[in-house]
C-alpha positions in Angstrom: -20.3 -17.4 4.1 -18.4 -17.3 0.7 -19.0 -14.5 -1.8 -20.4 -14.9 -5.2 -16.9 -14.4 -6.8 -15.5 -17.1 -4.7 -18.2 -19.6 -5.3 -18.2 -18.9 -9.0 -14.4 -19.2 -9.5 -14.3 -22.3 -7.4 -17.3 -24.2 -8.8 -18.2 -22.8 -12.2 -16.8 -21.8 -15.6 -18.0 -18.4 -15.5 -15.4 -15.7 -16.6 -14.7 -12.5 -14.9 -17.0 -10.6 -17.1 -19.9 -12.9 -16.2 -19.0 -12.5 -12.6 -19.1 -8.8 -12.8 -22.5 -8.9 -14.5 -23.9 -11.0 -11.8 -22.4 -8.9 -9.1 -24.1 -5.8 -10.7 -27.4 -7.6 -10.4 -26.8 -8.3 -6.8 -26.1 -4.7 -6.2 -29.7 -3.9 -7.3 -31.6 -7.0 -6.4 -33.0 -5.7 -3.1 -35.4 -3.6 -5.2 -36.6 -6.7 -7.1 -37.0 -8.7 -3.8 -39.0 -5.9 -2.3 -41.2 -5.3 -5.3 -41.8 -9.1 -5.6 -42.4 -9.5 -2.0 -40.3 -12.5 -2.5 -37.0 -14.2 -1.6 -34.4 -14.3 -4.4 -31.7 -17.1 -4.9 -29.1 -16.9 -7.7 -28.2 -20.4 -8.9 -24.9 -20.9 -10.7 -24.3 -23.8 -13.2 -21.7 -26.2 -11.7 -18.5 -26.7 -13.8 -19.2 -30.5 -14.1 -22.9 -30.0 -15.2 -24.4 -32.0 -12.4 -26.3 -29.2 -10.8 -26.2 -25.7 -9.3 -24.5 -23.7 -6.7 -26.3 -21.0 -4.7 -24.2 -17.8 -5.3 -26.4 -15.2 -3.7 -29.6 -14.8 -1.6 -31.8 -11.7 -0.7 -34.9 -11.6 1.5 -37.7 -9.0 1.0 -38.2 -6.1 3.4 -41.9 -5.9 2.2 -43.3 -9.4 3.2 -42.4 -12.7 5.0 -39.5 -14.5 3.9 -39.7 -18.0 2.3 -36.2 -19.2 3.5 -35.5 -19.3 7.2 -32.0 -20.7 6.7 -29.3 -19.3 4.4 -28.6 -21.3 1.2 -25.6 -19.4 -0.1 -22.8 -21.9 -0.9 -25.1 -24.9 -1.0 -25.4 -27.2 -3.9 -28.5 -28.7 -5.5 -28.4 -31.5 -8.3 -30.1 -31.4 -11.6 -33.8 -32.7 -11.1 -34.2 -31.4 -7.6 -35.3 -28.0 -8.8 -37.1 -28.6 -12.3 -38.1 -25.0 -12.7 -34.3 -23.9 -12.5 -33.5 -26.7 -14.9 -36.1 -25.5 -17.4 -35.1 -21.8 -17.1 -31.6 -22.6 -17.8 -32.2 -25.1 -20.6 -34.8 -23.1 -22.4 -33.7 -19.7 -21.7 -37.1 -18.3 -20.6 -39.1 -17.7 -17.5 -40.4 -20.9 -15.9 -43.4 -20.8 -13.6 -45.3 -23.5 -11.8 -49.0 -23.8 -10.8 -48.6 -25.7 -7.5 -46.7 -24.3 -4.7 -43.9 -26.0 -3.0 -44.3 -26.6 0.8 -41.4 -25.7 3.1 -41.9 -26.2 6.9 -45.6 -26.1 6.4 -45.3 -22.9 4.4 -46.7 -22.7 0.8 -44.1 -21.1 -1.6 -44.7 -20.1 -5.1 -41.6 -20.5 -7.2 -40.5 -18.7 -10.4 -37.2 -19.3 -12.2 -35.8 -16.4 -14.2 -32.9 -16.9 -16.5 -30.0 -14.4 -16.3 -28.8 -13.7 -19.8 -25.6 -11.9 -21.0 -24.7 -11.5 -24.6 -27.1 -14.2 -25.6 -25.9 -16.8 -23.0 -27.7 -17.9 -19.9 -25.1 -17.7 -17.2 -27.3 -18.1 -14.0 -30.9 -18.5 -12.9 -32.7 -16.5 -10.2 -35.3 -18.4 -8.3 -38.2 -16.0 -7.0 -39.8 -17.6 -3.9 -43.0 -16.2 -2.5 -44.3 -17.0 0.8 -48.1 -17.4 0.1 -49.1 -17.1 3.7 -48.6 -13.5 3.4 -50.5 -13.0 0.2 -53.8 -11.1 0.4 -56.0 -9.1 -2.1 -53.3 -6.7 -3.5 -53.8 -3.0 -3.0 -53.1 -0.5 -5.7 -49.6 -0.2 -4.3 -48.8 -3.9 -4.3 -50.2 -4.2 -8.0 -47.7 -1.6 -9.1 -44.9 -3.2 -7.0 -45.6 -6.5 -8.7 -46.0 -5.1 -12.2 -42.7 -3.4 -11.9 -41.0 -6.5 -10.5 -42.3 -8.4 -13.6 -40.9 -5.9 -16.0 -37.6 -6.2 -14.3 -37.5 -10.0 -14.3 -38.3 -9.8 -18.2 -35.5 -7.5 -18.6 -33.0 -9.9 -16.8 -34.2 -12.7 -18.9 -33.6 -10.6 -22.0 -30.2 -9.5 -20.9 -31.3 -5.9 -20.6 -30.6 -5.6 -16.8 -28.5 -4.4 -15.3 -28.1 -1.5 -17.6 -24.6 -0.1 -18.3 -25.7 3.3 -16.8 -23.8 5.6 -14.6 -24.9 5.2 -11.0 -23.2 7.2 -8.2 -23.8 4.2 -5.7 -25.0 6.5 -2.7 -24.3 4.6 0.5 -27.8 5.7 1.6 -29.5 4.9 -1.7 -33.2 4.7 -1.4 -35.2 1.4 -1.0 -38.7 0.6 -2.3 -40.4 1.6 0.9 -38.8 5.0 1.1 -40.8 6.3 -1.8 -42.0 4.6 -5.0 -42.9 6.3 -8.4 -43.7 4.8 -11.7 -43.5 7.1 -14.7 -44.5 6.4 -18.3 -42.2 6.9 -21.4 -42.9 10.6 -21.4 -41.8 11.0 -17.7 -45.4 11.4 -16.5 -46.2 9.8 -13.2 -48.5 6.9 -13.5 -48.4 5.9 -9.8 -47.0 7.4 -6.6 -46.7 5.7 -3.2 -47.9 7.5 -0.1 -44.2 7.8 1.0 -43.3 9.4 -2.3 -46.1 11.8 -2.2 -45.0 12.8 1.4 -41.6 13.6 0.1 -42.9 15.9 -2.6 -45.2 17.4 -0.1 -42.1 18.6 1.7 -40.8 20.1 -1.3 -44.0 22.3 -1.5 -46.5 20.2 -3.7 -50.0 20.9 -2.8 -51.8 18.6 -5.3 -51.4 15.1 -6.3 -48.4 13.6 -8.1 -50.4 11.4 -10.5 -50.5 12.8 -14.0 -47.5 15.2 -13.4 -44.5 15.5 -15.5 -41.9 14.8 -12.8 -39.0 16.8 -14.4 -41.2 20.0 -14.8 -42.8 19.6 -11.5 -39.5 19.3 -9.7 -38.0 22.3 -11.7 -40.9 24.3 -10.3 -40.5 23.2 -6.7 -36.6 23.2 -6.4 -34.6 26.3 -7.1 -31.7 25.8 -9.6 -29.1 26.1 -6.9 -30.5 23.0 -5.1 -30.8 20.7 -8.0 -28.5 19.0 -10.4 -27.7 20.2 -14.0 -30.7 20.0 -16.5 -29.3 16.9 -18.4 -29.1 14.8 -15.1 -32.4 16.1 -13.8 -34.1 15.1 -17.1 -32.4 11.8 -17.4 -33.2 10.7 -13.8 -36.8 12.0 -13.3 -37.6 11.1 -16.7 -36.2 7.5 -15.9 -34.3 7.5 -19.1 -31.0 6.4 -17.6 -30.0 4.1 -14.7 -28.5 6.2 -12.2 -29.2 8.4 -9.2 -28.7 12.0 -8.1 -29.2 14.3 -5.1 -31.6 17.3 -4.9 -31.3 20.0 -2.3 -28.0 18.8 -0.7 -25.3 21.3 0.3 -27.5 23.7 1.9 -28.0 24.7 5.5 -31.9 24.4 5.4 -34.6 22.9 3.1 -35.2 19.4 2.0 -32.5 17.0 0.6 -33.4 13.8 -1.2 -31.8 11.2 -3.1 -33.6 10.3 -6.5 -32.8 6.9 -8.1 -34.1 5.8 -11.6 -34.3 2.4 -13.5 -35.7 2.5 -17.0 -38.2 -0.2 -17.7 -37.8 -2.1 -21.1 -39.5 -5.6 -20.7 -39.7 -6.0 -24.4 -36.7 -4.1 -25.5 -38.6 -0.8 -25.9 -38.6 1.7 -22.9 -42.2 1.9 -21.5 -41.3 4.2 -18.6 -39.4 3.7 -15.5 -39.1 3.0 -11.8 -38.2 6.0 -9.6 -37.2 5.6 -5.9 -37.0 8.6 -3.5 -35.5 8.9 -0.1 -35.7 12.0 2.2 -32.2 12.4 3.6 -32.6 16.0 5.0 -31.9 14.7 8.6 -28.9 12.7 7.4 -27.3 15.8 5.6 -28.0 17.9 8.8 -26.1 15.5 10.8 -23.4 15.2 8.3 -22.9 19.0 8.4 -23.0 19.0 12.1 -20.4 16.3 12.3 -18.0 18.1 9.8 -18.4 21.2 11.9 -17.5 19.3 15.1 -14.6 17.7 13.4 -13.2 20.9 12.3 -13.7 22.5 15.8 -12.0 19.6 17.4 -9.0 19.9 15.0 -8.9 23.6 15.7 -8.9 23.0 19.4 -6.0 20.7 19.2 -4.1 23.1 17.0 -4.6 25.8 19.6 -3.6 23.6 22.5 -0.5 22.7 20.7 0.3 26.5 20.2 -0.4 27.1 23.9 1.9 24.2 24.8 4.7 25.6 22.7 4.3 28.9 24.2 4.5 27.3 27.7 7.7 25.5 26.7 9.2 28.6 25.2 8.6 30.5 28.5 10.1 27.7 30.5 13.1 27.6 28.3 13.6 31.3 28.7 13.2 30.9 32.4 15.8 28.0 32.3 18.3 30.4 30.8 18.0 33.1 33.4 18.0 31.0 36.5 21.2 30.7 38.4 20.7 27.2 39.9 22.0 24.2 37.8 19.5 21.9 39.5 16.6 24.2 38.8 17.8 24.7 35.1 17.7 20.8 34.7 14.2 20.6 36.2 12.9 23.2 33.9 14.5 21.5 30.8 12.8 18.3 31.8 9.6 20.1 32.0 10.1 21.6 28.5 10.5 18.0 27.2 7.5 16.8 28.8 5.3 19.7 27.6 6.8 19.2 24.1 5.9 15.5 24.0 2.2 16.3 24.7 2.4 19.2 22.0 3.5 16.7 19.4 0.5 14.5 20.0 -1.9 17.6 19.9 -0.1 18.7 16.6 -0.8 15.3 15.1 -4.4 15.3 16.2 -4.9 18.6 14.8 -4.1 17.1 11.1 -6.2 14.0 11.7 -9.8 13.6 10.6 -10.6 11.3 13.5 -9.6 11.3 17.1 -6.7 8.6 16.4 -3.2 9.1 15.5 -0.5 7.1 14.0 1.7 6.8 17.0 4.7 5.4 14.9 5.2 8.9 13.5 4.9 10.5 17.1 7.5 8.0 18.5 10.1 8.8 15.7 9.6 12.6 16.5 10.0 11.9 20.2 13.2 9.8 19.7 14.6 12.8 17.7 13.5 15.2 20.4 15.4 13.3 23.0 18.5 12.5 21.1 19.0 15.9 19.5 19.5 17.7 22.8 21.5 14.9 24.5 25.3 15.2 25.3 25.8 11.6 24.3 26.2 10.2 20.8 23.2 7.9 21.1 20.9 6.6 18.2 17.3 5.4 18.6 16.2 2.6 16.3 12.5 1.5 16.2 11.3 -2.0 15.6 7.9 -3.0 14.8 4.6 -0.8 14.8 2.6 1.0 17.4 -0.2 1.5 14.8 -3.2 3.8 15.4 -4.0 4.8 18.9 -6.9 6.9 20.2 -6.0 10.3 21.7 -6.7 9.1 25.3 -3.9 6.6 25.0 -1.5 8.6 22.8 -1.0 11.5 25.1 0.1 9.6 28.2 2.1 7.0 26.1 4.0 9.9 24.5 5.0 11.2 28.0 5.9 7.6 29.1 8.1 7.1 25.9 9.8 10.4 26.4 10.6 9.9 29.9 12.0 6.4 29.5 14.1 7.5 26.4 15.4 10.6 28.3 16.3 8.3 31.3 18.1 5.9 29.0 20.2 8.6 27.4 20.9 10.6 30.6 21.6 7.7 32.9 22.7 5.1 30.7 25.6 6.9 28.8 28.2 9.3 30.1 28.3 12.7 28.6 30.9 13.0 25.8 32.2 16.1 24.1 33.1 14.5 20.7 36.2 15.9 18.8 37.3 15.4 15.3 40.0 12.9 16.6 37.5 11.1 19.0 33.9 11.4 17.8 32.8 9.1 20.5 31.3 5.6 20.1 27.5 5.9 19.6 25.2 3.9 21.8 22.0 2.5 20.5 18.5 2.4 22.0 16.0 0.0 20.5 12.2 1.1 20.8 10.2 -1.9 19.8 6.4 -2.0 19.6 4.4 -5.1 18.8 0.5 -5.7 18.9 -0.7 -9.1 20.1 -4.5 -9.6 20.1 -5.8 -6.6 22.4 -2.5 -5.8 23.8 0.4 -3.4 22.9 3.8 -4.5 24.1 6.5 -1.9 24.1 10.1 -2.2 25.1 12.9 0.3 25.4 16.2 -1.5 25.4 19.6 0.4 25.7 23.2 -0.9 25.6 24.4 1.7 28.3 25.9 1.0 31.6 22.8 -0.5 33.3 20.9 0.1 36.6 22.7 0.8 39.8 23.2 -2.1 42.2 20.0 -2.7 44.5 17.7 -0.6 42.2 14.0 -0.8 43.1 11.4 0.9 40.8 8.9 1.2 43.7 11.5 2.9 46.0 13.2 5.1 43.3 13.3 8.8 44.1 13.3 9.7 40.4 10.5 12.0 39.4 10.6 10.9 35.9 10.1 7.2 36.8 7.4 8.1 39.2 5.5 9.9 36.5 6.0 6.9 34.1 4.7 4.4 36.6 1.6 6.5 37.4 0.8 7.1 33.7 1.3 3.4 32.9 -0.9 2.1 35.7 -3.4 4.8 36.2 -4.0 6.4 32.8 -3.1 3.4 30.4 -4.3 0.5 32.8 -1.0 -1.2 31.9 2.1 -2.7 33.6 5.6 -1.6 33.8 8.8 -3.5 34.5 12.4 -2.3 34.6 15.4 -4.6 34.7 18.7 -5.5 33.1 18.9 -5.8 29.4 20.7 -9.0 27.7 23.1 -6.3 26.1 24.2 -5.3 29.5 22.2 -2.1 29.7 18.6 -1.4 30.9 15.3 -2.6 29.5 11.9 -1.2 30.3 8.9 -3.3 29.3 5.4 -1.9 29.0 2.2 -4.0 28.6 -0.8 -1.9 27.7 -4.4 -3.1 26.9 -6.1 -1.9 23.7 -9.7 -1.2 23.3 
């Protein structure tokens, strides 16, 4: 489904400022749809003047929809929707007495011009499914009255307001808690959900007739509320913005308060205030932050312990008399070191995923720095982000294959000033294809011995690699001759 900016730039003459104005309306029009119990469709004037394009659509969460199908991106010609034509041409709200019938559903239609800097740049059609209409309660009367004020503000170019909103991702909706205040900030009407929120703050009486700013100041201690200017601006509905009360504490109530001043005739008559109790959300946020910090600390400690184990093995290797045992211990040091690198990276990550390209580069340096052959490792492509369950075994696999390439592919060389030794090159390549990670390690060394068989190889390193690839990573490993004359190892690993 195309977005409003795409539709507007493709089919209309609206400029960037017009589009930004319309997008700000779209950011808030769930409120209008819910207060109206009606579907909203934004119609944009076509560039050639032959009709309108639907640039946005919103269904109510408080009542039945009037549109079963999506209409965004569709075109309607002039004459097909007379109310939209009239609202655009005359610049005022257009209503019709008789309802339209859509799929045996009576729909009352109202067309609201969207004005910006004295120009009508779009029309919002408000479509009410009359099958859901009944004798309105006091709540519904206040909803509809507030929706009417907002539509008048849109037609007059007074909504959206250029106020500062923080745009909380968990911003309140109409059903979370609805308050209407007068110009002095006194509560005219409070929905049952809004009253419940204030009951949690400690209110024992009724909200109606209370000065909301003074009441909140009495119920909420200073450390759990915003500064006085923000508190008065939001709870007095003098500014179009939102704030949070009671957040950042280990106990107590946390709520988001959102204010929209109401100025249907140009003068502020009061405001709409929405409340949402986010106590449980903030508690979960704190728990999640604590768990993430704990996990990072665990990875840090595991890394330190592994480095201690590696140091002990390295010390033992220096003291042992057998060359074969020394070699085995040095290989164990490299394997432990490769796992420690993964845990070190995870200890610095916010999530349990790591950028494996950084790990691969560090592993390449780890292997080549201790080798006796002048070998360089060059990486091609990207591994990308991997979860820790894949990163740890893959780090060991890459370490073993690089070490095998250095150790068995190139003869040991003691470089001198006269003969520094010709460097070999190992290419470590990684490419993602769909849900598969393809990795290859290609060297230009002396190649595999004649009659080599991976399944029958006595090498402990290759046995570890094969087990990790097939059992831990669920992938496939092949080992064969390289086009450059050396050895090539290919890995195919499925990604989640």
